[in-house]
Structure formats: C-alpha cells, structure tokens
LUMBAVO-975768 format. One line per 10 residues: number of its first residue (from 1); their letters; for each residue x, y, z of C-alpha. Coordinates in pm, whole numbers, plus 32768, in hexadecimal, padded with zeros to 4 digits. Example, Ala and Ser with C-alpha at 12.3 -4.5 7.8 and 13.67 -1.06 7.14 Angstrom:
1 = AS = 84CE 7E3E 830C ~ 8557 7F96 82CA;
//
This chain:
1 = XXXXXXXXXX = 3B18 AB59 680E ~ 3A48 AB63 694C ~ 399C AC8C 69ED ~ 396E AC49 6B60 ~ 384A AD06 6BFA ~ 386B AD00 6D75 ~ 3986 AD06 6E6F ~ 390E AC2F 6F92 ~ 3988 AAE2 7016 ~ 391C AA11 6EEA;
11 = XXXXXXXXXX = 39B1 AB10 6DF9 ~ 3AFB AAF5 6EB4 ~ 3AF6 A97B 6E88 ~ 3AAD A9A2 6D14 ~ 3BCB AA9B 6CF6 ~ 3CB7 A9AF 6DA7 ~ 3C5E A892 6CBD ~ 3C79 A966 6B81 ~ 3DA7 AA36 6BE3 ~ 3E91 A978 6AFA;
21 = XXXXXXXXXX = 3D92 A901 69FC ~ 3DFE A917 6893 ~ 3CA8 A8CC 6800 ~ 3BD4 A995 68F4 ~ 3C90 AACD 6963 ~ 3BC3 ABC8 6A2B ~ 3BC8 AD18 6979 ~ 3AE2 ADE2 6A5B ~ 3A68 ADDA 6BC2 ~ 3935 AEA1 6C28;
31 = XXXXXXXXXX = 38D1 AF01 6D89 ~ 37F8 B01C 6E0A ~ 3926 B084 6EDA ~ 3A5B B0D2 6E10 ~ 3B48 B066 6F26 ~ 3AAD AF0A 6F23 ~ 3ABA AEF2 6DA9 ~ 3C23 AF67 6DA5 ~ 3C91 AE74 6EB7 ~ 3C13 AD4D 6DE9;
41 = XXXXXXXXXX = 3C7B ADDA 6C98 ~ 3DE0 AE09 6D14 ~ 3DF5 AC93 6D5C ~ 3D90 AC4B 6BF5 ~ 3E39 AD63 6B39 ~ 3CDE ADD2 6ACE ~ 3C2B AF20 6AAD ~ 3B61 AF8E 6BDB ~ 3A15 B041 6BA3 ~ 38FD B0BE 6C83;
51 = XXXXXXXXXX = 3816 B12D 6B6A ~ 3769 B027 6A94 ~ 3758 B117 696E ~ 38D0 B0D5 6951 ~ 389E AF5E 692B ~ 3953 AEE4 67F5 ~ 386F AE54 66E6 ~ 3981 AD73 6656 ~ 399A AC77 6774 ~ 393D AB0D 672D;
61 = XXXXXXXXXX = 3897 AAC5 687C ~ 3801 ABA9 6985 ~ 3813 AAF9 6AD6 ~ 3734 AB8A 6BE7 ~ 3777 AB4B 6D56 ~ 3698 AC40 6E11 ~ 3588 AC37 6F1A ~ 344D AB81 6EAF ~ 3374 ACB9 6ECA ~ 3464 AD92 6DFF;
71 = XXXXXXXXXX = 3439 ACF2 6CA7 ~ 330F ADC3 6C3A ~ 33BB AF0B 6C87 ~ 350D AEA5 6BFA ~ 3494 AE07 6AB7 ~ 33CA AF3B 6A5C ~ 3510 B001 6A5B ~ 35C9 AF21 6966 ~ 35CD AFF7 6828 ~ 35C4 AEDB 6727;
81 = XXXXXXXXXX = 3544 AD7A 66F6 ~ 364A AC8B 677C ~ 36B0 AB62 66A3 ~ 36CC AA70 67CB ~ 3670 AABD 6934 ~ 369D A9D9 6A62 ~ 3657 A9FE 6BD2 ~ 36CF A943 6D07 ~ 3596 A950 6DE2 ~ 34EE A825 6E81;
91 = XXXXXXXXXX = 3386 A8A1 6E76 ~ 3377 A98B 6D47 ~ 32E6 A90B 6BFF ~ 33BD A91A 6AC8 ~ 3290 A9C7 6A2A ~ 32F1 AB03 6AE5 ~ 33C5 AB46 69B0 ~ 32A2 AB36 68B9 ~ 32A7 AC77 67EE ~ 3407 ACCD 6866;
101 = XXXXXXXXXX = 34D7 ABB6 67C9 ~ 34BB AAE2 668F ~ 3529 A9A9 6749 ~ 3541 A96D 68BE ~ 3570 A873 69D4 ~ 35E5 A82F 6B37 ~ 372C A7C3 6BD7 ~ 36CB A78C 6D44 ~ 37F0 A735 6E28 ~ 3771 A657 6F42;
111 = XXXXXXXXXX = 3864 A6D2 704A ~ 3891 A7D8 7159 ~ 398E A8E6 7106 ~ 3A55 A9F8 71AB ~ 3B4C AAE8 710D ~ 3C66 AA2F 71BE ~ 3C06 A8D9 712C ~ 3D1B A833 7063 ~ 3C85 A7FF 6F07 ~ 3D7F A6EA 6EBB;
121 = XXXXXXXXXX = 3D32 A624 6FF8 ~ 3BBB A651 700A ~ 3AE5 A536 6F7F ~ 39BD A5D4 6ECD ~ 38AD A503 6E28 ~ 3827 A5D9 6D0D ~ 36B9 A5BC 6CA5 ~ 368D A616 6B36 ~ 354A A673 6A84 ~ 3518 A71A 6934;
131 = XXXXXXXXXX = 3432 A740 680A ~ 3539 A780 6700 ~ 359B A71D 65A2 ~ 36AE A61A 6580 ~ 37C7 A715 6546 ~ 377C A7E7 6678 ~ 3732 A6B0 6748 ~ 388A A627 66F4 ~ 392D A770 6757 ~ 3872 A77A 68A2;
141 = XXXXXXXXXX = 38CD A60E 68E3 ~ 3A3D A661 68B4 ~ 3A1A A78A 69A1 ~ 3971 A6AA 6AA2 ~ 3A8F A5B1 6A84 ~ 3B8C A6C5 6AC8 ~ 3ACD A72B 6BFF ~ 3A99 A5CD 6C8C ~ 3AFB A464 6C4E ~ 39A4 A3F5 6CCB;
151 = XXXXXXXXXX = 3881 A470 6BF6 ~ 3717 A3FA 6BF7 ~ 35F9 A443 6B09 ~ 34EB A4C0 6BF7 ~ 33A2 A55E 6B8D ~ 32FE A683 6C3E ~ 3219 A5BD 6D24 ~ 332F A4D8 6D9F ~ 341C A5FE 6DC8 ~ 331A A6A3 6EAB;
161 = XXXXXXXXXX = 3302 A563 6F78 ~ 347E A553 6F96 ~ 3486 A6BE 7003 ~ 337B A681 710C ~ 3432 A54E 718F ~ 3579 A611 7194 ~ 34DA A724 7267 ~ 347B A623 736E ~ 35C4 A564 7362 ~ 36B1 A68C 734B;
171 = XXXXXXXXXX = 3610 A7DA 73A5 ~ 3533 A75B 74BD ~ 3645 A671 7533 ~ 3732 A798 754C ~ 362B A85E 760B ~ 3630 A742 7709 ~ 37AA A767 7719 ~ 3774 A8D9 775E ~ 3697 A882 7886 ~ 379A A789 7902;
181 = XXXXXXXXXX = 38A8 A894 78DE ~ 37DB A98A 79AF ~ 37A2 A883 7ABE ~ 3915 A835 7AD3 ~ 398A A99F 7AC5 ~ 38A8 A9F5 7BEC ~ 397C A906 7CBA ~ 3ACB A96A 7C26 ~ 3AEC A839 7B45 ~ 3B3C A818 79D3;
191 = XXXXXXXXXX = 3A73 A77B 78B7 ~ 3BB4 A6CF 7848 ~ 3B75 A5D4 795E ~ 3A4B A558 7891 ~ 3AFB A540 773F ~ 3B5B A3CE 7761 ~ 39EF A383 77B9 ~ 3971 A445 768A ~ 3A6E A3A0 75A3 ~ 3A0E A244 7619;
201 = XXXXXXXXXX = 389D A298 75EE ~ 38DF A2E0 747E ~ 39C0 A1B1 7451 ~ 38AF A0C9 74D1 ~ 37CA A139 73B5 ~ 38B2 A08F 72BD ~ 3840 9F3B 733F ~ 36FF 9F7F 7403 ~ 35B8 A031 73B8 ~ 356C A161 7492;
211 = XXXXXXXXXX = 3462 A092 7546 ~ 3561 9F80 7593 ~ 3669 A07E 75FF ~ 3583 A13A 76F1 ~ 35F6 A136 785C ~ 35B8 A20F 798E ~ 34B9 A230 7AA6 ~ 338A A25A 79C2 ~ 33E5 A121 78FD ~ 3406 A066 7A49;
221 = XXXXXXXXXX = 32C8 A0FF 7ADA ~ 3393 A180 7C01 ~ 329C A277 7C9D ~ 3373 A2CA 7DCA ~ 3493 A341 7CF3 ~ 33AF A408 7C0C ~ 3306 A4B8 7D32 ~ 345A A50A 7DC4 ~ 34CA A59E 7C78 ~ 3390 A671 7C61;
231 = XXXXXXXXXX = 33C8 A6F5 7DC1 ~ 3525 A766 7D5A ~ 34A4 A835 7C35 ~ 343B A99E 7C73 ~ 33DC AA04 7B10 ~ 326F A9A4 7AD0 ~ 32AF A988 7959 ~ 33C5 A88E 7992 ~ 32E7 A7CD 7A83 ~ 31DA A7B5 7975;
241 = XXXXXXXXXX = 32DC A73A 787B ~ 3358 A633 7972 ~ 31F5 A5B8 79B5 ~ 318C A5B1 7845 ~ 32C5 A504 77C8 ~ 32B8 A409 78E5 ~ 314B A3C3 7892 ~ 31A7 A391 7725 ~ 32B8 A299 7785 ~ 31CB A1DA 786A;
251 = XXX = 30BE A1CA 775E ~ 31B3 A142 765D ~ 326F A051 773D;
//
C-alpha cells in the first residue's frame, strides 16, 4: 500500500497511474488543505488526511511529492520511521530521508504536468535512484514500471543536471511563450497562430541539434530586423531578454 504525501500536479499524475493498481493501491493522501487531499483521495478511493500524525504506519511505501523547501518541515511531523520513502523532486537529495526512513530513493518524472494532463497519454521518462536492499529495490522497480514504461537509473548529480536542462528547455521556453502571448494579445491576436511553428520547432529536434535547427534574425545577423523588433517593445525587461538571447544566438552561431 502507498501513502501519497502531496496533492499537486505530480501527485495527480501518480494518482492517475495508480488508480487501478492491484499491487500498489494508494491508501492515504495527505495535503495541508483537506479539500485538496479529499479531491485526490476520492479519485483513488483512499483516505484523505491533513494531519501527518494520522499517517498510517502500515504502508509499504511513502511517496512524497511536495515543494522542495517543504521536506524539512514535513518529515519532522511524520510520527514514525518509514520503511521505504521516495520523493519525486529533481533537485532534492535522497539523503533528505536520512533519520526518517530505513530505506529511501527518488522517482523523478522528467515531464511537465498539470492537473488536466491525461496520465495514460503522457510520456514520462522516470529517473530512478535508490540506496536500498534487494527486496525493497525490487519493489520500487515494480512501482516505477507501473508509473512509466521508460525508466532510467540516474544518480543525484545527473538528476540535478537533467533538472537544470529541463528548466531551460521547458520552464524558460514557456516563459518565452508567455511573452509571445502578451505581444499577440496586445494586438488582438491569439497564441494559437504560433502553435504550428512551435510544434515544428520541436519536431526538428528529432533529427537536428538545437544549433543546427536555429533560425531567425539573430542567426542570420539581420541587424535591421532586430532593431525594428526592439523598437516595437515597450517593456524594458523584455527588451533586455531580446538583446541577451539574440547575443547568445549570435555567439553560438
């Protein structure tokens, strides 16, 4: 039985993948807000709790999916030593569980999630790390296989590198989409007009390196176009971003 600690986007994906699991049913869902715990627990037929003193001591695995800076506070409230504890964070050491669990590890899903994501459709590479005995390692491996068909053994240092790269590729990339959305909305246009462009940009990376796939005025050294773009921007922060990214592209052309 699994105890799921957290009720955010990753926890929703986990719940979707384990909803019909025979080997790894979720027995409890914890969230600081009972309404969030109950919303997720209802999907699973599990018990919802908002007090860690009510955490059941008979679960096989305690799976944490909380904010990176919340582990210290949350773990101190667990009223017993957990047999096996796992977390889903990209930049948190598995050693965060030292003193709180007998065995521990990491199941880091290398994907972006929202509560509306379809857990059956979404492709999620899962990065697995642990320091367990063979019996527990086998159990965690089976859990990982239920969560994803693509699992990699990734140690802490490489997981941190993957997380950093993902921030640039996904989070920063989406921030650029936010800027593009603001630019278009100001003129009554819709970001959907750019979706074919964005989709093709990703498709090209299946056969080309990012350096080979780079196009645009900075890659061409087209100063007239870049100056025109800068004159169209009113937000100084966005102007700085345009200049710095264009300079980066020029330097790496």
